[in-house]
LODOTOR-221798 format. One record per atom (N, C-alpha, C, CB): x negated, y negated, z negated; residue in one letter. Coordinates in steps of 0.05 Angstrom, whole numbers, plus 5000, padded with zeros to 4 digits. Glycine has a CB too. Layout:
REM residues N
XYZA ...
END
This chain:
REM residues 259
688850703832X 691450843835X 692650893807X 691051113850X 695250833804X 696550873779X 696951173773X 699250733779X 697051243748X 697551513740X 700451593746X 696851563711X 700851843754X 703551943758X 704652013730X 703552193777X 707251983727X 708452023701X 710252273700X 710051783693X 710352403677X 712352613672X 714252503652X 710952883662X 716852503659X 718952393643X 720852613635X 720352163658X 721152643609X 723152843599X 725952723599X 722352933571X 727852883605X 730652793607X 732352943587X 731752843636X 733752773570X 735652883551X 738452803561X 735152773523X 739952993571X 742852953577X 744353013551X 743853133601X 745852823541X 747152853515X 750152823518X 746052643495X 751553023506X 754453023506X 755453073478X 755653243525X 757052883467X 758052903440X 755852943419X 760053133438X 753552813425X 751352833406X 749553073409X 752352823379X 750253253427X 748653493432X 747153483458X 750553743431X 744853613459X 743353643484X 744953823502X 740453743479X 745353753527X 746953903546X 745453943572X 749653773550X 746254153587X 745154193613X 747254313632X 742754393612X 747054223657X 748954323677X 747554403702X 751054103683X 748954513721X 747954583747X 749654433767X 747854883753X 748454253783X 749854093803X 752153943790X 750854263825X 751753853764X 753653693749X 756153843740X 754353453765X 756154103742X 758454263732X 757354483713X 760054393756X 759154623700X 758454833681X 756554733660X 757255073697X 757354503648X 755654383628X 755854533601X 756454083623X 753454593590X 753354733564X 751654593544X 752355023569X 752454613519X 750754503497X 748454693492X 752454453471X 746054583490X 743654763488X 741854693465X 742154763513X 742454483449X 740654423427X 740954153415X 737954463436X 738954073400X 738953823386X 737053623401X 737953863357X 738153403411X 736453213426X 734253083409X 738152993438X 734853043384X 732852913366X 730453093362X 734152843339X 730953353357X 728853543354X 727153573379X 729953823346X 728553583402X 727053613428X 725453363434X 729053663450X 726453133428X 724952883433X 722252893419X 726652633424X 722352963394X 719852973378X 717953183389X 720453033349X 719053413397X 717353633408X 715953543433X 719053883414X 717353413451X 716153323477X 714153103472X 718353233496X 714852923454X 712952703448X 710352813437X 714252503428X 710552993418X 708153113406X 706453253427X 708953303384X 707653353448X 706153503469X 705153323491X 707953723480X 705453063489X 704152883509X 705952773530X 702053023521X 708552773527X 710452663546X 709752363551X 713352703537X 710052273576X 709451993583X 711851813576X 708851973612X 714251903583X 716651743578X 718951933572X 717251553602X 721051813561X 723451973554X 725851813564X 723652033524X 727751953576X 730251833584X 732551983571X 730551823615X 734551833562X 736851933548X 739351853563X 736951833518X 740952043572X 743451983586X 745752083570X 743452103614X 747551903562X 750151983551X 751952043575X 751451753532X 752152303582X 753152383608X 756152353611X 752352663613X 757652313589X 760552283592X 761552003584X 761952483575X 759751823577X 760551553569X 762051403591X 758151393560X 761051413615X 762351273637X 765051393645X 760551263662X 765151653648X 767651783656X 769751763634X 767152083663X 768951753609X 770851723586X 771351433579X 769751873562X 770051253594X 770350963590X 770050883561X 773150883600X 767750973550X 767150903522X 764350803520X 767551143503X 763650683497X 760950593492X 759050823487X 760850393469X 756550773492X 754550983487X 754151023456X 751750893499X 753251253449X 752951323420X 750351203409X 752951633416X 750550963398X 748150823389X 746750953366X 748950543381X 748251093349X 747051233327X 745151453336X 749151343308X 745951603356X 744251813367X 741851693381X 745852003386X 742251473396X 740051343409X 737951253388X 741051093425X 738851133367X 737051043346X 735451273333X 738550903324X 736751503329X 735451733317X 733251843335X 737451953310X 733851853361X 731851943381X 729551743382X 733151983409X 730151493384X 728151283386X 726051293363X 729351003387X 726951373340X 725151383317X 723251623318X 726751393291X 723651803337X 721952033340X 719652003360X 723652273347X 719851793377X 717951763398X 716651483399X 719251823425X 714151473408X 712751223411X 711651193439X 710451203390X 713451243458X 712951223486X 715351073498X 712551503500X 715050973523X 717450843535X 719851023534X 716750773564X 722050903525X 724551053521X 726850903535X 725251073490X 728051043554X 730150933571X 732851063565X 729350963601X 734950903566X 737551003558X 739650913579X 738450903530X 741451103586X 743651043605X 746151183597X 742851113633X 748351073608X 750951183603X 752850983591X 750751433585X 754850903605X 756850723594X 756050433591X 757650813568X 753850353604X 752950073603X 754549903623X 749850053608X 756149713613X 757849553630X 757249253629X 760649603623X 755449173612X 754948883608X 752148843597X 757048763590X 751248593599X 748648513586X 748748563556X 748048223592X 751048523544X 751348563515X 750848863509X 754148483506X 751849043525X 751349333521X 748349383523X 752949503542X 747049263543X 744249303547X 742649213523X 743249163572X 743348973513X 741848873489X 742249043465X 742848583483X 744649153461X 745149333438X 743349583439X 748149413438X 742949683464X 741149913466X 738349843459X 741350023495X 737449603468X 734649523460X 734449493430X 733949263474X 736449383418X 736449353388X 736449623375X 738849183379X 737749823388X 737850093376X 735250243379X 740050253389X 733450143396X 730850273399X 729950343428X 730850523384X 731750293447X 730950343475X 729050123485X 733550353493X 727350203504X 725650003517X 726649923544X 722750113519X 728050113557X 729150063583X 732050153583X 727550213606X 733650033601X 736450123604X 736850223632X 738449893597X 738550433635X 739150553661X 741950483669X 738750863660X 742250343691X 744850283702X 745550483723X 744949993713X 748150563725X 748850753745X 751750683755X 748751043734X 753750813743X 756450773753X 757350483753X 758350943736X 756850343731X 757750063728X 756449893749X 757149963700X 753949953757X 752549793777X 753849833804X 749649863777X 754750073810X 756050123836X 758649963838X 756550423841X 760049963816X 762649813815X 762149513815X 764249893791X 760049423802X 759549133799X 756549083801X 760549033771X 755549073826X 752649043830X 751348813816X 752049023859X 752848593811X 751548363798X 750548423770X 753648133797X 751348643758X 750348713731X 747348773732X 751948953720X 746348863756X 743548913758X 741948653755X 742849053785X 742848453770X 741448193768X 741748063741X 742648003789X 744148093729X 744547983702X 742748113681X 747548013694X 742548373682X 740848513663X 737848453668X 741248813664X 737048443693X 734348383700X 733548103690X 733848403730X 735347913692X 734847643683X 734747633652X 737047453693X 736547783639X 736747773610X 734547923595X 739447873601X 733848163605X 731948333591X 729448403606X 733348593583X 729248303632X 726848343648X 727248563669X 724548413630X 726048523692X 726148723713X 724948983704X 724748623738X 722748973690X 721349213682X 722949383663X 718649143669X 724949263650X 726649413632X 729349493644X 727149253607X 729749433669X 732349483683X 731949693704X 733449223695X 733049933699X 732750163717X 735350223731X 731650413702X 735350263757X 737750343771X 737550643777X 738050183798X 739450793764X 739551083769X 741751133790X 740251233742X 740951303809X 742851363831X 743351663832X 741651263858X 745851743830X 746652023834X 747452053863X 748952103815X 746152243877X 746252243906X 747052523916X 743652163919X 748852533936X 749752783948X 749052783978X 752852823944X 748053003988X 747453024016X 749953064032X 745453254021X 750352904053X 752752924069X 752152954099X 754552674065X 749652924107X 748952944135X 749152664148X 750753144150X 747252604164X 747152334177X 749552294196X 744552294191X 750852064193X 753051994211X 753351694211X 755752134203X 755351584224X 755751294226X 756051164199X 758151234244X 757551294181X 758051184155X 755751214136X 760551314143X 754151424140X 751851474122X 749351524139X 752351714104X 748151304149X 745751334167X 743451494154X 744751064174X 743151474128X 741051624115X 741651924111X 740451504088X 744251994113X 745052264108X 745752324079X 742952454118X 745752114062X 746252154034X 748151954023X 743552144018X 749952034005X 752051863994X 751751833964X 754751974000X 752351593954X 752351533925X 754951643913X 752051233920X 754651773890X 757051863874X 756651753845X 757252173874X 758851723831X 758751623804X 760351793785X 759851333803X 760451713760X 761951853739X 761152143737X 765051833744X 758552183735X 757552453732X 758152633756X 758652583708X 758052513780X 758552663805X 761452703812X 757152923803X 763252583796X 766052633800X 767352463822X 767552583774X 766052243829X 767352053847X 765451963869X 768451813833X 766152023894X 764651933917X 765251643923X 765152113942X 763251483931X 763651203934X 763451093962X 761551063918X 762951273982X 762851174009X 760550984014X 765451044017X 758451013998X 756150823999X 753650974006X 755850683972X 752250884027X 749751014036X 747550984015X 748850894063X 746151204009X 744251193987X 741851013993X 743251483982X 740851014017X 738550844023X 739350544022X 737350914051X 741750484032X 742750214031X 742950114002X 745550194045X 743950293985X 744250223957X 741550183943X 745950433942X 739650353949X 736950333937X 735750063944X 735150553947X 735949983969X 734849723978X 736249493965X 734949704009X 738849513962X 740349303949X 739649283919X 743449353952X 739349513906X 738549513878X 735949383874X 738449793868X 734049433891X 731449303889X 731749003893X 729449413909X 733248923913X 733648643919X 734948493895X 735348603944X 736748633881X 738148503858X 736448493833X 740648663852X 734248623833X 732448593810X 731748843794X 733548403792X 732649083803X 731849323789X 728849363790X 733349573801X 727649443768X 724749483767X 723849763773X 723749403740X 725749953772X 725150233779X 727750353790X 724050393754X 727450573805X 729650723815X 729351013806X 729850703846X 731551133796X 731651423792X 733251543814X 732951483764X 732051723829X 733351843852X 734052133844X 731451843878X 736652173837X 737552423827X 739252573848X 739152383801X 738252793857X 739752963876X 741753143862X 737853123894X 744253103867X 746353273855X 746053563866X 749153173860X 745353583891X 745153843904X 742854013892X 744653813934X 740753883882X 738554023869X 738754043839X 735953883877X 740453883827X 740653853798X 741054123784X 742853673790X 739254193766X 739554433750X 738954693764X 742154443739X 738354683790X 737954933806X 735155063801X 738254883835X 733254893793X 730454973790X 729255073816X 730255193769X 730354983839X 729255063865X 727554853877X 731555123883X 727054633863X 725354423874X 726854163879X 724054513899X 725353943878X 726553683883X 727353653912X 724553463875X 729053463917X 729853393945X 727753213956X 732753253945X 725753333969X 723353193978X 724052984000X 721353383989X 725753064019X 726352874041X 727652624030X 728253014061X 729652654012X 731052424001X 729052253985X 733252523982X 727452373968X 725652223951X 723652063968X 724152403932X 722452193987X 720452064004X 721751834020X 719152264023X 724151874030X 725451664046X 725851414030X 728151774056X 726751444005X 727251203988X 724551083979X 728951273964X 722651253971X 720151153961X 718650993982X 718351393952X 718851084007X 717450944029X 718950684037X 717251124053X 721450654029X 723050424037X 722950194016X 725950504041X 722250253991X 722250053970X 719450003960X 724150133947X 719149783945X 716449723935X 716349743904X 715749433943X 718449853892X 718449903863X 718150193858X 721149793851X 717350273833X 716950553827X 719550723831X 715950593799X 719150963841X 721351153845X 720851403827X 721551233875X 722851473812X 722851713795X 724551923808X 723851643766X 723252153813X 724752383826X 726152533804X 722852563841X 728652613810X 730252753790X 731952973803X 732052563774X 732153203790X 733853413799X 732353633813X 735953303818X 732253873801X 731254113815X 728654223805X 730954053842X 727254103786X 724654203777X 724954473764X 723354003758X 723254663774X 723354933762X 720655053757X 724855113780X 718554953770X 715855053766X 713954823772X 715355303784X 711454853763X 709554633766X 709154553795X 706854713755X 709254743814X 708954673842X 710954463851X 709154923859X 713354473840X 715354273848X 714553993840X 718054343834X 713353963817X 712353693809X 710153603828X 711353693780X 708353783834X 706153713852X 707253623879X 704253943856X 709253763890X 710353703916X 711653423916X 712353913924X 713253363896X 714753113896X 712952873890X 717053123876X 710852923875X 708952703869X 706952643891X 707452763843X 706752833910X 704952803932X 706552773958X 702953043935X 707752983968X 709352973992X 711752793990X 710253254000X 712952793966X 715352633962X 714752343955X 716952753940X 712252273951X 711451993946X 712651873920X 712151823969X 713552043902X 714751943877X 712551843858X 716452163863X 713251643842X 711451543822X 711651703796X 712051253816X 713951833792X 714351993767X 716252223773X 715451813745X 716052423757X 717852663760X 719452703734X 716252913768X 722052713737X 723752763714X 724053063711X 726552623718X 723753163687X 724053453681X 725953493658X 721353583675X 727453713660X 729353773639X 729254073632X 732253693648X 730454243649X 730654523642X 727954653637X 731954673665X 725854573651X 723154683648X 722254653619X 721154553667X 723054433607X 722254383579X 724254483559X 721854083575X 726854443565X 728954513546X 728954803538X 731654443557X 728254983557X 728355263552X 725555373545X 729455423576X 723755193538X 721055263530X 719555433551X 721055413504X 720255383576X 718955523598X 716055413602X 720555493624X 715755153599X 713155023601X 712954813580X 712854903630X 710454743574X 709854513557X 708954283574X 707654583536X 709354043565X 708453803579X 705453823585X 709153543564X 703953903565X 701053913568X 700254113590X 699753993542X 701754323593X 701154523614X 701654403642X 702754773610X 703854253644X 704554133670X 702453923678X 707354003668X 701553763658X 699553563664X 696853693672X 699153383640X 696153903658X 693654043665X 693754153694X 693054263645X 696054263701X 696454373728X 696054153749X 699254493731X 697353923744X 697153703763X 694353583764X 699153473755X 693153543741X 690353443741X 688453613756X 689453413712X 688753883752X 686854063765X 687254073796X 687254343754X 689453953805X 689953943834X 689653663845X 692754053841X 688353493830X 687653233840X 689653013835X 687153253868X 691853073820X 693752863815X 692952713790X 696652983812X 692852453791X 692052293768X 694352273748X 691252003777X 693852383724X 695852373702X 694552283677X 697152653698X 696152193658X 695052113632X 694852353613X 696751893619X 692452423605X 692052643586X 691652513559X 689552823594X 693552573540X 693452443514X 691152543497X 696052483499X 690452803501X 688352923484X 686053003501X 689453163468X 
END
């Protein structure tokens, strides 16, 4: 059985670490470079960096900030925000990223998933999905809808349908981010995560809602996730990565202990 992963999330706006609740009320809370090193030193498995306004502002990602963060960590480093072409993806790899996260651009132009998977490898191509609960109906059989541009635009696209299509096009991993749970610290959206994890054969990363160690345990077991994305729990020094891993290990979850 593969080890479950803890992935730290850096939402970056104008070069600053930022945090929001349900994608609104975004506030700057620190230095992403400093936090990246702190989390790496404490045993983080992977790090993901999102330039959260690149897509909505229709601009390129901040490569200089990506490079500075990359130089602080020696673990898989994934970057997303404003990626619209294979050329953009390659620039991020040259800047120090190991994986690229496609989101809004992929919804608008799904072929970019296949193009990136072919150019840089499936294992380096991640499809991030921002998802809102709408209730099951004829248009959304799963009960969940895809939104883009930082939650600003609803796409009329069923989340489970999009997850399956992303896998078929060549994505090597899926990030399942619940807007309804994002930043609340009330727990991950277990039903959504499990539904997608059981439907696809590629790793699923749960995102949105982590507030205490029990939430990670629930999503990695009941939610069938391969990895748990955490942000607020680390950003506000509420928990250390090593503490979260010890908690999971002591409850029978296989994790990588660096020390």
